[in-house]
N, C-alpha and C positions, 0 to 999 in steps of 0.2 A: 415148295419144291426147292431142292438144292441141286445145282449142277456141279459135280465134281470134275476137276481137270486133273488127270493122272500125270505122273512124271514123264511118261512117254508121249504126252500130247493128246491121248484119247480122252473121252469123257463118258460120264453116265449121270443119271438122274436118280435122286432118292427123295422120298417123302420127308418133309421137315421133322415130323414126329418120330422118325426112326433114328435121328441123329442125336447122340448123347453129348458129344464134345468135339471141338476142333481146337488143336493145340500144337505147340512146337515142342518136339521131344528134346532130350539132352544133346542129340547130335545136330540140332538145328533144323531138322526136317519138319515139314508141316504134316500133321497126322489127324485123321478123323476116327472117331470111335462111333460105330453105328450098330443098331440091332440086327442080329442075324435073321435071315429070311424065315427060319423056323421058330423065331422068338425064344430061343433057349439061352440067350445071353448076348454079349456084345463082342465085336472084333475090331481091331485097329488096323488101318492101312494108310500108307503114305499117299499124299496128294501134292500137286503143285499149286493148286488154287481152287477156289470155289466161288459160285455166285448164288445168291438167294433170289429165286425167281418168283414173281408175282403170279398168282393163280389167274388163269384166263377165264373168260365167260364165253360159253358156246351157245349160240342162238340157233334154233331149228328153222 
């Protein structure tokens, strides 16, 4: 799981297998490219940062 931090300080979570790349664009902004929800391709969006989170274990 990846936690994205957006430039405005908000955040969201994405499954690791949906992320194709995280890179710095020509303007120096951090950008992620991820699979669209309908799986028809990828889209890119600016982020301020990210964390790779370890999967947790849930016990009943």
